[in-house]
C-alpha positions as CSV (number, residue, x, y, z in Angstrom):
1,X,69.3,-10.5,39.0
2,X,66.7,-8.7,37.7
3,X,67.2,-10.3,34.1
4,X,66.7,-13.6,36.3
5,X,63.5,-12.6,37.7
6,X,62.2,-11.7,34.4
7,X,63.2,-15.5,32.9
8,X,61.7,-16.7,36.0
9,X,58.5,-14.9,35.7
10,X,58.1,-16.0,31.7
11,X,58.5,-19.9,32.5
12,X,55.4,-19.1,35.0
13,X,51.7,-20.2,33.9
14,X,49.9,-16.8,32.9
15,X,46.1,-16.8,35.1
16,X,43.5,-14.3,34.2
17,X,40.5,-13.5,36.3
18,X,37.8,-16.0,36.4
19,X,40.5,-19.1,36.8
20,X,41.1,-19.1,33.3
21,X,45.0,-20.0,32.2
22,X,46.5,-18.6,29.3
23,X,48.2,-21.0,26.8
24,X,49.8,-20.1,23.7
25,X,49.3,-21.9,20.4
26,X,51.1,-21.6,16.9
27,X,50.4,-23.4,13.8
28,X,53.8,-24.5,13.4
29,X,57.3,-24.3,14.6
30,X,58.3,-22.0,11.8
31,X,55.1,-19.6,12.5
32,X,55.4,-16.1,14.2
33,X,52.1,-15.1,15.3
34,X,50.4,-17.0,18.2
35,X,47.0,-17.8,19.1
36,X,45.9,-18.1,22.4
37,X,43.7,-20.7,24.4
38,X,42.0,-20.2,27.4
39,X,41.6,-23.5,29.9
40,X,40.2,-24.5,33.4
41,X,39.5,-27.3,35.1
42,X,35.8,-28.6,34.4
43,X,33.3,-27.8,37.6
44,X,30.2,-27.6,36.7
45,X,27.5,-29.3,39.2
46,X,24.6,-29.4,36.6
47,X,27.1,-31.1,34.3
48,X,27.0,-34.4,35.7
49,X,27.5,-36.8,32.2
50,X,29.6,-39.4,32.7
51,X,31.4,-39.0,30.0
52,X,32.7,-35.7,31.6
53,X,33.9,-36.6,34.8
54,X,34.8,-33.3,36.9
55,X,38.2,-34.1,37.7
56,X,39.5,-35.3,34.7
57,X,38.2,-33.0,32.5
58,X,39.7,-29.7,31.2
59,X,38.0,-26.8,29.0
60,X,38.7,-24.6,26.8
61,X,38.0,-21.7,24.8
62,X,38.5,-19.8,22.1
63,X,39.8,-23.2,19.6
64,X,40.3,-22.2,16.3
65,X,39.0,-23.5,13.1
66,X,41.5,-25.6,12.0
67,X,41.8,-27.8,15.2
68,X,39.6,-30.8,14.6
69,X,38.9,-33.5,17.5
70,X,42.0,-35.5,16.3
71,X,44.3,-32.5,16.7
72,X,43.5,-31.3,19.5
73,X,43.9,-34.9,21.4
74,X,47.4,-35.2,19.7
75,X,48.2,-31.5,21.0
76,X,47.0,-31.9,24.2
77,X,48.5,-35.2,24.6
78,X,51.9,-33.9,25.8
79,X,50.5,-33.6,29.4
80,X,49.2,-36.9,30.0
81,X,47.3,-40.0,27.5
82,X,43.9,-38.0,26.3
83,X,40.9,-40.2,26.8
84,X,38.2,-37.8,24.5
85,X,37.7,-34.8,23.0
86,X,34.5,-32.9,22.4
87,X,34.4,-29.7,20.2
88,X,31.1,-27.7,20.5
89,X,29.9,-24.4,19.1
90,X,28.6,-23.2,22.6
91,X,29.6,-24.9,26.1
92,X,26.8,-27.1,27.6
93,X,25.5,-30.6,27.1
94,X,26.1,-32.1,23.5
95,X,22.5,-33.0,21.7
96,X,23.9,-36.5,21.3
97,X,23.8,-37.0,25.2
98,X,19.8,-37.1,25.8
99,X,19.7,-39.8,22.2
100,X,21.3,-42.5,20.4
101,X,24.9,-41.6,18.7
102,X,24.6,-40.6,15.6
103,X,27.1,-41.2,12.8
104,X,28.9,-38.2,11.6
105,X,27.1,-38.5,8.1
106,X,23.7,-37.8,9.6
107,X,24.7,-34.9,12.0
108,X,24.2,-31.0,10.4
109,X,26.8,-29.6,9.0
110,X,29.3,-28.6,11.5
111,X,29.7,-24.2,11.8
112,X,32.9,-23.2,10.6
113,X,34.2,-21.0,13.5
114,X,36.1,-20.9,16.9
115,X,34.9,-23.4,19.2
116,X,35.0,-24.7,23.0
117,X,35.9,-27.7,23.9
118,X,35.8,-30.8,26.6
119,X,39.3,-32.3,26.9
120,X,39.0,-35.5,29.1
121,X,42.3,-37.0,30.6
122,X,42.9,-40.5,31.7
123,X,44.5,-39.1,35.1
124,X,43.7,-36.2,37.1
125,X,47.3,-35.1,37.3
126,X,47.1,-34.0,33.4
127,X,44.7,-31.3,34.3
128,X,47.7,-29.8,36.6
129,X,50.3,-30.0,34.0
130,X,48.1,-28.3,31.5
131,X,47.4,-25.4,33.8
132,X,51.2,-24.8,35.0
133,X,52.2,-25.1,31.3
134,X,54.8,-22.1,30.8
135,X,53.3,-19.1,29.1
136,X,56.2,-18.6,27.1
137,X,56.2,-22.2,25.5
138,X,53.8,-22.5,22.7
139,X,51.7,-25.7,21.8
140,X,52.1,-26.3,18.1
141,X,49.5,-27.9,16.0
142,X,51.0,-29.0,12.9
143,X,53.7,-31.3,14.0
144,X,55.1,-34.3,11.7
145,X,52.6,-36.7,13.5
146,X,50.1,-34.9,12.8
147,X,49.8,-32.9,9.5
148,X,47.0,-30.5,9.4
149,X,46.0,-29.4,6.0
150,X,45.1,-26.1,4.8
151,X,44.2,-23.8,1.8
152,X,43.4,-25.6,-1.4
153,X,44.4,-29.4,0.1
154,X,42.1,-28.7,2.9
155,X,39.3,-28.0,0.2
156,X,40.0,-31.1,-1.8
157,X,40.3,-32.9,1.2
158,X,36.4,-32.2,2.2
159,X,35.3,-32.4,-1.4
160,X,36.8,-36.1,-1.5
161,X,35.3,-37.1,1.8
162,X,32.1,-35.5,1.2
163,X,31.5,-38.5,-1.0
164,X,30.2,-41.7,1.0
165,X,30.4,-45.2,-0.1
166,X,27.2,-47.3,-0.2
167,X,28.9,-50.1,1.8
168,X,29.9,-48.2,4.4
169,X,26.5,-46.2,4.8
170,X,24.9,-49.7,4.8
171,X,26.7,-50.4,7.5
172,X,26.4,-47.6,9.4
173,X,22.4,-47.9,9.1
174,X,22.3,-51.3,10.1
175,X,24.4,-50.8,13.4
176,X,22.3,-47.7,13.9
177,X,19.1,-50.0,13.5
178,X,20.1,-52.9,15.6
179,X,20.7,-50.3,18.3
180,X,17.4,-49.0,18.1
181,X,15.8,-52.2,17.6
182,X,17.5,-53.6,21.0
183,X,16.7,-50.2,22.6
184,X,12.9,-50.7,21.8
185,X,12.6,-54.3,23.1
186,X,14.6,-53.2,26.3
187,X,11.7,-50.4,26.6
188,X,9.1,-53.1,26.1
189,X,10.5,-55.5,28.5
190,X,10.6,-53.0,31.2
191,X,7.1,-51.9,30.6
192,X,6.0,-55.3,31.0
193,X,8.0,-55.5,34.2
194,X,6.4,-52.3,35.7
195,X,2.5,-53.7,34.4
196,X,3.1,-56.9,36.6
197,X,3.7,-55.1,39.5
198,X,0.5,-52.9,39.0
199,X,-2.2,-53.8,40.9
200,X,-5.9,-54.4,40.2
201,X,-8.4,-52.9,42.2
202,X,-12.4,-54.6,42.6
203,X,-13.6,-52.8,39.6
204,X,-11.2,-53.8,37.3
205,X,-9.2,-50.4,37.1
206,X,-5.5,-50.4,36.6
207,X,-3.4,-47.8,37.7
208,X,-1.2,-46.2,35.1
209,X,2.0,-44.5,36.0
210,X,3.9,-42.3,33.9
211,X,6.1,-43.4,30.9
212,X,3.7,-46.7,31.3
213,X,1.1,-48.2,29.4
214,X,-1.8,-49.9,31.0
215,X,-2.0,-53.9,30.9
216,X,-4.8,-55.7,29.3
217,X,-7.6,-56.6,31.5
218,X,-7.7,-60.1,33.0
219,X,-10.6,-62.7,32.2
220,X,-11.9,-61.5,36.0
221,X,-12.1,-57.8,34.9
222,X,-13.3,-58.5,31.9
223,X,-16.6,-60.1,33.3
224,X,-16.3,-57.5,35.7
225,X,-16.5,-55.2,32.5
226,X,-19.1,-56.8,30.9
227,X,-21.4,-57.0,34.2
228,X,-21.3,-53.2,34.2
229,X,-22.1,-52.6,30.7
230,X,-25.0,-54.6,31.6
231,X,-25.9,-52.7,34.0
232,X,-25.7,-49.4,32.4
233,X,-27.9,-50.6,29.5
234,X,-30.8,-51.7,32.2
235,X,-30.7,-48.1,33.5
236,X,-30.9,-46.9,30.0
237,X,-34.0,-49.0,29.2
238,X,-35.7,-48.0,32.6
239,X,-34.8,-44.4,31.6
240,X,-36.2,-44.4,28.2
241,X,-39.5,-46.1,29.7
242,X,-39.8,-42.8,32.5
243,X,-39.1,-40.7,29.2
244,X,-42.0,-42.5,27.0
245,X,-44.3,-42.3,30.1
246,X,-43.3,-38.1,31.1
247,X,-43.9,-37.2,27.4
248,X,-47.8,-39.2,27.4
249,X,-48.8,-37.3,30.5
250,X,-47.8,-34.1,28.9
251,X,-49.6,-35.0,25.4
252,X,-52.8,-35.6,28.1
253,X,-52.3,-32.0,30.0
254,X,-51.9,-30.3,26.5
255,X,-55.0,-31.7,25.5
256,X,-57.0,-30.9,29.2
257,X,-56.3,-27.3,28.5
258,X,-57.5,-27.1,24.7
259,X,-60.2,-28.9,26.1
260,X,-61.2,-26.1,28.8
261,X,-60.1,-23.4,26.2
262,X,-63.0,-24.3,23.9
263,X,-65.4,-24.3,27.1
264,X,-64.4,-21.1,28.0
265,X,-64.6,-19.6,24.3
266,X,-68.3,-21.0,24.1
267,X,-69.0,-19.2,27.6
268,X,-67.8,-16.1,26.6
269,X,-69.9,-16.2,23.1
270,X,-72.9,-17.0,25.5
271,X,-72.4,-14.1,27.5
272,X,-72.0,-11.7,24.4
273,X,-75.6,-12.9,23.2
274,X,-76.7,-12.0,26.5
275,X,-75.4,-8.4,26.5
276,X,-73.8,-9.3,30.1
277,X,-70.5,-9.5,28.8
278,X,-68.5,-7.1,31.1
279,X,-64.5,-7.2,30.4
280,X,-63.3,-4.3,32.6
């Protein structure tokens, strides 16, 4: 009875602290060495991306460098139909989520090393199948359907793929520019619709919300603005007149002070002559 219990236990899935299930992986059917993947159902509240539904996304850790997205898709397809596979250096939101999707030609070179992945299945039952996979049955990376090149063959393939044909590059650029023009046109139309909804007050001011531009003034607003400018110019002319008058008053006051100073000097000189000057 003891051997049968041991055999029954080996057929069960291996779950470690943290809720991760251990999936053994070997490069091909003849390999003796095995690699370990750690999978878990993706349940992050902050990540509400539409392309990562919580009930159909499997979070994978410790993916080896020789596993590309196509290889990972083929490897996990035994648990069910795979919708998409995304490999990243660190867990979190991909930089491509916040902007237009770029071709791999224009992306920065991927770092070589172990990665994390998000495997999205078409059915939620595939998540349970992956988590209940027996610990003694390894997943095979390199098969007849999916050959994985290594060593010099891999280097030759990477060198060959580094050369880009001009016609393919032109198609990629044209496709990106079409999408860019379409997005800019949608943004302009959205701004025009928001501008129509904005209301104008009596003095011609326009309420500008965040992310929108102020729309051009109407004819009535332009007239009001012109009248305001005329009133401002008149006030400026009046202020200039008062300034000139103030300057003239200051000049007259200074002339009177000088005149009084000269009269006082003459009085002092007369007192000195009469020897009646007593300063102290």
